[in-house]
C-alpha positions as CSV (number, residue, x, y, z in Angstrom):
1,M,9.5,-23.6,-5.5
2,A,6.1,-23.7,-3.9
3,K,3.9,-26.8,-4.4
4,K,0.9,-26.8,-6.7
5,Q,-1.5,-27.0,-3.8
6,D,0.2,-24.2,-2.0
7,A,0.1,-21.9,-5.1
8,F,-3.0,-20.4,-4.2
9,Y,-1.9,-18.5,-1.3
10,F,1.3,-17.0,-2.9
11,D,-0.8,-16.0,-6.1
12,N,-3.5,-14.4,-3.9
13,F,-0.8,-12.3,-2.2
14,V,0.4,-10.9,-5.5
15,A,-3.1,-10.4,-6.9
16,C,-4.0,-8.3,-3.8
17,A,-0.8,-6.3,-4.2
18,E,-1.7,-5.6,-7.8
19,D,-5.0,-4.2,-6.5
20,S,-2.7,-1.9,-4.2
21,C,-0.7,-0.9,-7.3
22,R,-3.7,-0.3,-9.4
23,A,-5.3,2.0,-6.5
24,A,-2.0,3.8,-6.1
25,Q,-1.8,4.6,-9.9
26,M,-5.4,5.9,-9.8
27,L,-4.6,8.2,-6.8
28,K,-1.7,9.5,-8.9
29,E,-3.7,10.1,-11.9
30,T,-6.4,11.8,-10.0
31,L,-3.9,14.1,-8.4
32,E,-1.9,15.0,-11.6
33,D,-5.2,15.7,-13.6
34,F,-7.0,17.2,-10.7
35,N,-10.6,18.1,-11.2
36,P,-12.7,18.6,-8.1
37,E,-16.0,18.1,-10.0
38,S,-14.8,14.6,-10.9
39,L,-13.4,13.5,-7.6
40,K,-16.5,11.9,-6.3
41,G,-16.5,9.5,-9.5
42,R,-12.8,8.8,-8.9
43,L,-13.5,7.8,-5.2
44,D,-16.0,5.4,-6.3
45,A,-13.7,3.8,-8.9
46,I,-10.9,3.4,-6.2
47,H,-13.4,1.8,-3.7
48,E,-14.3,-0.7,-6.4
49,V,-10.6,-1.5,-6.2
50,E,-10.5,-1.8,-2.6
51,H,-13.7,-3.9,-2.5
52,S,-12.0,-6.2,-5.0
53,G,-8.9,-6.7,-2.8
54,D,-11.4,-7.4,0.3
55,A,-13.1,-10.3,-1.9
56,K,-9.7,-11.9,-2.6
57,K,-8.8,-11.8,1.2
58,H,-11.9,-13.2,2.0
59,E,-11.6,-15.9,-0.6
60,M,-8.1,-16.8,0.8
61,L,-9.4,-16.9,4.3
62,D,-12.2,-19.3,3.6
63,H,-9.7,-21.4,1.8
64,L,-7.5,-21.1,4.9
65,A,-10.1,-22.4,7.3
66,K,-10.7,-25.8,5.2
67,E,-6.7,-26.2,4.7
68,F,-5.3,-29.1,6.6
69,L,-1.6,-28.2,6.2
70,P,-0.9,-24.6,4.7
71,P,2.6,-23.7,3.2
72,I,3.3,-21.3,6.3
73,E,1.9,-20.8,9.7
74,R,-1.9,-19.7,9.6
75,E,-1.3,-16.7,11.7
76,D,1.3,-15.7,9.0
77,I,-0.9,-16.1,6.3
78,V,-3.6,-14.1,8.1
79,S,-1.1,-11.4,9.1
80,L,0.2,-10.9,5.6
81,S,-3.1,-11.0,4.1
82,Q,-4.3,-8.4,6.4
83,N,-1.3,-6.2,6.0
84,I,-1.5,-6.4,2.0
85,D,-5.2,-5.2,2.4
86,N,-4.3,-2.4,4.6
87,M,-1.9,-1.1,1.8
88,T,-5.1,-0.6,-0.7
89,D,-6.9,0.7,2.3
90,K,-4.6,3.4,3.0
91,V,-4.3,4.7,-0.5
92,E,-8.1,4.8,-0.6
93,D,-8.0,6.8,2.6
94,V,-5.8,9.4,0.9
95,M,-8.5,10.0,-1.7
96,L,-11.1,10.2,1.0
97,R,-9.2,12.9,2.6
98,V,-8.9,14.9,-0.5
99,Y,-12.5,14.6,-1.0
100,M,-13.7,15.3,2.5
101,N,-11.5,18.2,2.9
102,N,-12.8,19.8,-0.2
103,V,-9.3,20.2,-1.7
104,Q,-9.2,22.5,-4.8
105,E,-5.6,22.5,-5.6
106,I,-2.8,19.7,-5.5
107,E,0.4,20.4,-3.3
108,P,3.4,19.7,-5.4
109,N,4.8,17.6,-2.7
110,A,1.8,15.4,-2.5
111,L,2.5,14.3,-6.2
112,K,6.0,13.5,-5.3
113,M,4.9,11.3,-2.2
114,T,2.4,9.6,-4.6
115,D,5.3,8.7,-6.8
116,I,7.1,7.1,-3.9
117,I,4.0,5.2,-3.0
118,I,3.6,3.7,-6.4
119,Q,7.4,2.6,-6.0
120,C,6.5,1.2,-2.7
121,C,3.7,-0.8,-3.9
122,D,5.6,-2.0,-6.9
123,A,8.4,-3.2,-4.7
124,V,6.0,-5.1,-2.5
125,K,4.3,-6.9,-5.5
126,E,7.8,-7.8,-6.9
127,L,8.5,-9.0,-3.1
128,L,5.6,-11.1,-3.1
129,Q,6.3,-12.7,-6.5
130,E,9.6,-13.5,-4.9
131,F,8.2,-15.0,-1.8
132,K,6.8,-18.2,-3.1
133,N,10.4,-19.2,-3.6
134,F,11.6,-17.7,-0.3
135,K,13.8,-20.5,0.7
136,R,15.9,-20.0,-2.4
137,S,15.6,-16.4,-3.5
138,K,18.6,-14.2,-3.8
139,N,16.3,-11.1,-4.3
140,L,14.0,-10.8,-1.2
141,K,16.6,-9.1,1.0
142,K,17.4,-6.6,-1.7
143,L,13.7,-6.0,-2.1
144,M,13.1,-5.6,1.6
145,I,15.8,-3.1,1.9
146,R,14.4,-1.1,-1.1
147,I,11.0,-1.0,0.5
148,N,12.7,0.3,3.8
149,D,14.4,3.0,2.1
150,L,11.6,4.2,0.2
151,E,9.7,4.4,3.3
152,E,12.4,6.5,5.0
153,E,12.5,8.7,1.7
154,A,8.5,9.1,2.3
155,D,9.1,10.1,6.1
156,R,11.6,12.7,5.1
157,L,9.1,14.3,2.6
158,F,6.3,14.0,5.1
159,I,8.3,16.1,7.5
160,Q,9.6,18.7,4.8
161,S,6.0,18.9,3.6
162,V,4.3,19.5,7.1
163,R,7.0,22.0,8.0
164,G,6.3,23.9,4.9
165,L,2.6,24.3,5.5
166,Y,3.5,26.1,9.0
167,T,6.5,28.0,7.8
168,E,5.1,29.4,4.6
169,A,2.2,32.1,4.7
170,G,-1.0,30.5,4.0
171,D,-4.6,30.2,5.3
172,L,-5.5,27.9,8.1
173,L,-7.8,25.6,6.5
174,R,-5.1,24.7,3.7
175,I,-3.0,23.9,6.7
176,I,-5.5,21.5,8.3
177,A,-6.6,20.0,5.2
178,W,-3.1,19.2,3.8
179,R,-1.4,18.2,7.1
180,D,-4.3,15.5,7.3
181,I,-3.7,14.2,3.7
182,Y,0.1,14.2,4.3
183,V,-0.5,12.0,7.3
184,Y,-2.5,9.5,5.2
185,L,0.1,9.7,2.3
186,E,2.7,8.5,4.9
187,R,0.8,5.8,6.3
188,C,0.5,4.3,2.7
189,A,4.4,3.8,2.8
190,D,4.3,2.5,6.4
191,A,1.7,-0.1,5.3
192,C,4.1,-1.3,2.6
193,E,7.0,-1.6,5.0
194,H,4.6,-3.6,7.4
195,V,4.1,-6.0,4.6
196,A,7.9,-6.5,4.0
197,D,8.4,-6.9,7.8
198,V,5.9,-9.7,7.9
199,V,7.7,-11.3,5.0
200,E,10.9,-11.0,6.7
201,S,9.4,-12.6,9.7
202,V,8.1,-15.6,7.7
203,V,11.6,-16.0,6.1
204,M,13.3,-15.9,9.6
205,K,11.0,-18.5,11.0
206,N,11.3,-21.0,8.2
207,S,15.1,-20.7,7.6
């Protein structure tokens, strides 16, 4: 169990992951109940979540700057914090691309990929909840494997979706817009896997 004075870091990691989960859920709701006219407002709302995550990250880094003996190496805390923040950033990037590319209709596979991203974010949050007990936890490895499996599932769907854009008859603007969006959806899953990679590295260092 993490010491009380160390709980701040582990709680902060979880809180930032919760922001990522919230952003992913907002993205799903936007795409499922899609209305181009309300997209700017939805984009502003998801940016507020991203801003909240940034504030938590900076609070944690300020705390770390004054810390004499953090629970894990400083560079690992910084790396993990930045990678968790990147999860929320990537989800916001998807919404930005939908807005900038002036999308009028949502591709079915985009909804499927968003569902995978939600599962990835939820798994990362669960991983980080377990992380404070990493020296004793029996579930960390299972959660890392689950995140990796979900990332591979997102990769397969990304390939299928982009190929579909080029093999089906369709206009060029649709192909360009949706290829861009699918790239950013896939990066969301990658960002989740990167968090799991950092956690795995910390566990290995401290075993």
